[in-house]
OpenMM code with the backbone's topology and positions (N, CA, C; nanometers):
from openmm import Vec3, app, unit

residues = "MET LYS LYS LYS ILE ILE ILE ASP THR ASP PRO ALA MET GLY THR LYS GLY GLY ASP PRO GLU ASP SER PHE ALA ILE MET MET ALA LEU ASN SER PRO GLU LEU GLU ILE LEU GLY ILE THR SER VAL GLN GLY ASN VAL PRO VAL GLU ARG GLY TYR".split()
positions = [
    Vec3(2.8288, 0.8835, 1.5804),
    Vec3(2.7753, 1.0216, 1.4759),
    Vec3(2.6448, 0.8913, 1.4270),
    Vec3(2.5061, 1.0010, 1.4020),
    Vec3(2.4234, 0.9477, 1.3660),
    Vec3(2.4337, 0.9607, 1.2332),
    Vec3(2.3233, 0.8381, 1.1361),
    Vec3(2.3086, 0.8513, 1.0196),
    Vec3(2.1766, 0.9322, 0.9350),
    Vec3(2.2209, 1.0711, 0.8559),
    Vec3(2.1163, 1.1328, 0.8052),
    Vec3(2.0693, 1.0676, 0.7189),
    Vec3(1.9210, 1.0916, 0.7462),
    Vec3(1.8255, 1.0068, 0.6267),
    Vec3(1.7065, 1.0432, 0.6423),
    Vec3(1.6714, 1.0901, 0.4831),
    Vec3(1.4896, 1.0821, 0.4550),
    Vec3(1.4079, 0.9909, 0.3734),
    Vec3(1.2965, 0.9563, 0.4620),
    Vec3(1.2303, 0.8522, 0.4372),
    Vec3(1.1420, 0.8785, 0.3437),
    Vec3(1.1158, 0.8200, 0.2130),
    Vec3(1.0239, 0.8545, 0.1058),
    Vec3(0.9675, 0.6828, 0.0862),
    Vec3(0.8628, 0.7001, 0.1372),
    Vec3(0.7338, 0.5889, 0.0865),
    Vec3(0.6180, 0.6263, 0.0603),
    Vec3(0.5528, 0.5224, 0.0642),
    Vec3(0.3610, 0.5309, 0.0728),
    Vec3(0.3049, 0.4580, 0.1972),
    Vec3(0.3248, 0.5104, 0.3024),
    Vec3(0.2669, 0.4685, 0.4173),
    Vec3(0.1060, 0.3949, 0.3897),
    Vec3(0.0873, 0.2679, 0.3715),
    Vec3(-0.0734, 0.2714, 0.3717),
    Vec3(-0.1707, 0.2260, 0.5001),
    Vec3(-0.1181, 0.3284, 0.5894),
    Vec3(-0.1793, 0.2272, 0.7003),
    Vec3(-0.3565, 0.2365, 0.7228),
    Vec3(-0.3862, 0.1958, 0.7413),
    Vec3(-0.5506, 0.2055, 0.7467),
    Vec3(-0.6017, 0.2088, 0.6263),
    Vec3(-0.5473, 0.1981, 0.5275),
    Vec3(-0.6229, 0.1826, 0.3935),
    Vec3(-0.6674, 0.0082, 0.3315),
    Vec3(-0.8289, -0.0260, 0.3283),
    Vec3(-0.8065, -0.0963, 0.3171),
    Vec3(-0.6806, -0.1974, 0.1946),
    Vec3(-0.6561, -0.3218, 0.2399),
    Vec3(-0.5856, -0.3863, 0.1411),
    Vec3(-0.4623, -0.3139, 0.1270),
    Vec3(-0.4094, -0.2059, 0.2058),
    Vec3(-0.2683, -0.1561, 0.2003),
    Vec3(-0.2009, -0.2432, 0.3164),
    Vec3(-0.0415, -0.2126, 0.2595),
    Vec3(0.0409, -0.3286, 0.3513),
    Vec3(0.0946, -0.1588, 0.4622),
    Vec3(0.0759, -0.2543, 0.5851),
    Vec3(0.1302, -0.1385, 0.7045),
    Vec3(0.3131, -0.1318, 0.7161),
    Vec3(0.3513, -0.2297, 0.6567),
    Vec3(0.5133, -0.2465, 0.6612),
    Vec3(0.5888, -0.0754, 0.6596),
    Vec3(0.5834, -0.0053, 0.5851),
    Vec3(0.6394, 0.1017, 0.5717),
    Vec3(0.6075, 0.1887, 0.6726),
    Vec3(0.4880, 0.2122, 0.7572),
    Vec3(0.4577, 0.2998, 0.8635),
    Vec3(0.5580, 0.2181, 0.9816),
    Vec3(0.5494, 0.0657, 1.0113),
    Vec3(0.5958, 0.0246, 1.1091),
    Vec3(0.7774, 0.0468, 1.0546),
    Vec3(0.7997, 0.0471, 0.9523),
    Vec3(0.9750, 0.0706, 0.9318),
    Vec3(0.9890, 0.2490, 0.9882),
    Vec3(0.8415, 0.3588, 0.9568),
    Vec3(0.8848, 0.4713, 1.0037),
    Vec3(0.9051, 0.4584, 1.1581),
    Vec3(0.8521, 0.4147, 1.2253),
    Vec3(0.8250, 0.3796, 1.3568),
    Vec3(0.9710, 0.3707, 1.4144),
    Vec3(1.0122, 0.2114, 1.3800),
    Vec3(1.1419, 0.1742, 1.3821),
    Vec3(1.2457, 0.2846, 1.4208),
    Vec3(1.2555, 0.3427, 1.2683),
    Vec3(1.3283, 0.4686, 1.2220),
    Vec3(1.3530, 0.5445, 1.3254),
    Vec3(1.1772, 0.6378, 1.3586),
    Vec3(1.1694, 0.7263, 1.4581),
    Vec3(1.2993, 0.7126, 1.5673),
    Vec3(1.2546, 0.5543, 1.6502),
    Vec3(1.3125, 0.5300, 1.7406),
    Vec3(1.4549, 0.4838, 1.7831),
    Vec3(1.5261, 0.4676, 1.6489),
    Vec3(1.6317, 0.4477, 1.6087),
    Vec3(1.7689, 0.5493, 1.6834),
    Vec3(1.8322, 0.4888, 1.7788),
    Vec3(1.9391, 0.5654, 1.8567),
    Vec3(2.0704, 0.6166, 1.7552),
    Vec3(2.0500, 0.5215, 1.5942),
    Vec3(2.1356, 0.5145, 1.5268),
    Vec3(2.1050, 0.5939, 1.4007),
    Vec3(1.9544, 0.6622, 1.3712),
    Vec3(1.9494, 0.7548, 1.2841),
    Vec3(1.8868, 0.9095, 1.2870),
    Vec3(1.9239, 1.0121, 1.2352),
    Vec3(1.8776, 1.1267, 1.2811),
    Vec3(1.7833, 1.1458, 1.1132),
    Vec3(1.6322, 1.1720, 1.1318),
    Vec3(1.5286, 1.1289, 1.0435),
    Vec3(1.5303, 1.3286, 0.9664),
    Vec3(1.5929, 1.3338, 0.8694),
    Vec3(1.5663, 1.4771, 0.8495),
    Vec3(1.4394, 1.5054, 0.7586),
    Vec3(1.3548, 1.4334, 0.7245),
    Vec3(1.2055, 1.4311, 0.6694),
    Vec3(1.1478, 1.2854, 0.6234),
    Vec3(1.0188, 1.2694, 0.6196),
    Vec3(0.9393, 1.1796, 0.6061),
    Vec3(0.8563, 1.2447, 0.4718),
    Vec3(0.8821, 1.1890, 0.3077),
    Vec3(0.7757, 1.2117, 0.2016),
    Vec3(0.6686, 1.0985, 0.2054),
    Vec3(0.5506, 1.1481, 0.1176),
    Vec3(0.4956, 1.0427, 0.1106),
    Vec3(0.4573, 1.0193, -0.0323),
    Vec3(0.4786, 0.8962, -0.1051),
    Vec3(0.4699, 0.8826, -0.2729),
    Vec3(0.3519, 0.8066, -0.3082),
    Vec3(0.3100, 0.7970, -0.3895),
    Vec3(0.1983, 0.7002, -0.4555),
    Vec3(0.2791, 0.5862, -0.4781),
    Vec3(0.2303, 0.4481, -0.4452),
    Vec3(0.2634, 0.3678, -0.4237),
    Vec3(0.1613, 0.2340, -0.4261),
    Vec3(0.1245, 0.1863, -0.3116),
    Vec3(0.0494, 0.0943, -0.2589),
    Vec3(-0.1060, 0.1796, -0.2858),
    Vec3(-0.1072, 0.2994, -0.2709),
    Vec3(-0.2178, 0.4312, -0.2447),
    Vec3(-0.1955, 0.5012, -0.3481),
    Vec3(-0.3212, 0.6032, -0.3435),
    Vec3(-0.2698, 0.7133, -0.4101),
    Vec3(-0.2397, 0.7949, -0.2924),
    Vec3(-0.1585, 0.9174, -0.3334),
    Vec3(-0.0850, 0.9540, -0.2520),
    Vec3(-0.1736, 1.0836, -0.1228),
    Vec3(-0.2411, 1.1083, -0.2072),
    Vec3(-0.3684, 1.1847, -0.1061),
    Vec3(-0.3873, 1.0345, 0.0503),
    Vec3(-0.3630, 0.9315, 0.0159),
    Vec3(-0.4371, 0.8647, 0.1357),
    Vec3(-0.3080, 0.7989, 0.2059),
    Vec3(-0.1859, 0.8661, 0.1338),
    Vec3(-0.0308, 0.8085, 0.2037),
    Vec3(-0.0155, 0.8774, 0.3115),
    Vec3(-0.0911, 0.8877, 0.4085),
    Vec3(-0.0791, 0.9807, 0.5844),
    Vec3(0.0104, 0.8396, 0.6618),
] * unit.nanometer
topology = app.Topology()
chain = topology.addChain("A")
for resn in residues:
    res = topology.addResidue(resn, chain)
    for name in ("N", "CA", "C"):
        topology.addAtom(name, app.Element.getBySymbol(name[0]), res)
């Protein structure tokens, strides 16, 4: 049975000075056979929420 999760993160991919580790974690989660991703939310953290794409 897959574990159901919601990813709540601040992916700063492509933003100068932003750390891309959240984006890599999203990619890994999406490709995991053990997880069912119910949703992904973007929050403010390393970058303003408008840039967290």
